[in-house]
C-alpha angles and dihedrals in degrees: 000000000000124000129269116281139177125277126251123298093013147302122239106249128180110281126222088251090056093043128065099298098155124200087246092057091046089056090044091054092047093046094051090048092052094049091051093046118114089221092056095104093048091050092048092050091050090046089055091050091048092050090053092050091047091052091049089048090052089051091050091050091052089053088049091051092050088050090064094071100055093037096053091038089056089053090048090052093040088233105164096186093051089046092054091045090053092049088057090049089050090053092055093047094045092048090051091050092045092056091048090049093054093048090048092051091054092046089048092054094046092049092050088048094055092041088055092046094050096043098043094046093049096047090049092047091050092048095049095040119117095341092301093140092060092043091051091052088057099042106035141029086231087077096058098076110000094154092097091056095040095049119015099027092045090050093049092046093051096046096041093045088055095045097044094044092051090046092051094049091046092049091049093050091048090048093052092044097049103032089075091049092050092045092052093048093052103033101091101046116117118211118216122202117172104304095344130094126189142163127223107196110229091355092170089059090054089047091054092047091049093047094048090044092056090048091051092048094051091045090053092050095047101037103035094120099048093102092055093045092050092049091049091050093051092049091049091048088053092051090050093049091049092050091052093047093047091050091048091052093052103039094129094052091046092050093048091051092045088236099143093109093049091048090046090053092046093050091046089055090053090046090050089055091051092048092049091052091047089049092050090046092048091051091050093047090047091053090048090051089063087065102037096042094040094052088042094058093043088054088073092064106025098075091050089050093049092048094041097088091059092045095050092044087061097241094110128051124223090256091049088050091055092044091051092047091050091048090047090053091051093050092043093048089051092048093047095047087108090053095049090047099040092110092045091048090051089050090049092050091050091052090045091051094050095046092043092049091056092045092046091051090051093047093046091053089073089057096052119135117275090211113100094019135114113242115232118196143144116268133176123332113269096012134099114192129190105200113194090323116182121175123212116210104186141321137237112197110301094345126091108218135196095002122150142192139199108268095209115077113253098327118204123205116202128205114280096025126127114219134179119198116196132156155188121311112282097022111138097226091181089073090063090050090052092043092056088047090052094245100110111046098169115118132037142280133057134285112202108197120201112274093241116080096221096113125128127195120207116196127198091251110042120208111239111191120212112261144074116342090241089058093047091049094051097038125171090016124070112269089222089076092070131058123238089241092056092048094049092047091051092050091049092048093057093047100262098119092133092068099031092101094051099075092131096046115114116211147129092275092180087066099038095050125061124226094274093048092047091054090046089053088052090053090049086060090053090053090052098046100036094198121200091231128034124183114191127193107214089298095164093056115116096005126130115270093246092050091047091052093048096047093045090054089050090054090049089055093056091086095159094055129086108230123207111182114191108197141036120296127154091193091055091047093047094046099046107016092219127192113254135237123187132216116210126195123245121215134228112280116182111231092237088062097050116106093001114156115261128233 
């Protein structure tokens, strides 16, 4: 017997987000992705330029802080000449800082742009690499609607990583720059209390640290669940978008079934979940605003209060007081950067978690267990061999249900043959089609594909991408590889003469063509490509008699191609007289009865 496997279409397994996806692993995945990104050098160059601009900005702010003392002292002395001179100095400093701000804004935007490019391209490449996307749709709920993670979450993660990283670096440099200024301004003041005198070196620095520390503590207590609330909101938004997209793609079927009310109720349920998550997030952000805004308003007065003892004692001038207050605000704003950005950091962590969960699931697919899986490999040229192949459909507890195997022992199909594979009633033949294509690995045995790569799989429902008809006809190859004459002849051969002259028309061909015409369009592609091997999944089932006759004759004309037809079709059998293989069902065998000694 073969091992237990998921049901079709997929079981719900534990996702990376539900499993132990630690913050450290999230950062490790992101770091490895960045280092392998083709835009890495551009981002590093921009980061170096940004660091230079931030350092120059910090220097300009130090000059502006020093300007406070002579400017306010000139006001205190009513010295008009000194006042005008300090206004001129302010203009030079402010102009210098304005230029730096403009340059930094442009560098910020370019860094975010390249971060978005690198992250989005890599996530999409990982998702569409080596059939991972289809495998993820079978093995994890993350593969059901990954568009939110691929698009919106990746965008937010790239932009917020840039913004928060620059903010953190800028806050750190400001802290280092102004903490020395504040320390020097408040290092010589002597406190007097009754008969005692004492000195607290750099007491305004300690005051700023204490004030920012209290703000951080309260922010942590009030906003601890923001990351979870943001992640929940993103998940609910993705579910709503998927429901809307699915309804839009099936409008005709919904209208025919009269299911508008059911769909409306279903979409409203998804919308209600989004609104609930937004309401919870709004409540949490409102509570956090009590802390951030409250400490923000107090910051106007607190530095004056802390510096007031030195000012009223006469050891600090009015200009020195304003300079100390400005330096305090710089140190405090740098220290409370985390407080001011607590909500943004929680939002960033939620986006990081969702993107990392998808990437971890894709990465972990390559490390899946080999046990209970069909081995797909390349064999000899011109031969396709099915060695002891058994397909598992789905499981129920310890029993394997609705599985099947190939009745003939290790059949080998050689190049040029015509083969039909049918089976017992209830056998899901599509799983064999997917197994040969490498899309359904659940079962046991080996499938040895021909060494040459020229093998084409034709499903019952062909994918028709949006675009020009010539591109749809040649998909996934480039249409430039075929002449217009060849394309038009292929379309006419399969009965699509009415659209043969529309090669340059762009449309949703999956909606303009009915089922028969879509399959005919797929067969026109076979005529163009003439592959050595063609595997078809019951493609003639449910088609009109005329269409079946036309397409069967097309297959008969592909004399240089090996045809493997999985399904039942009298027209295919009559037109090509194929050899037959049979699929027989396997029955439920409890695991405790497997390999028990007989007799």
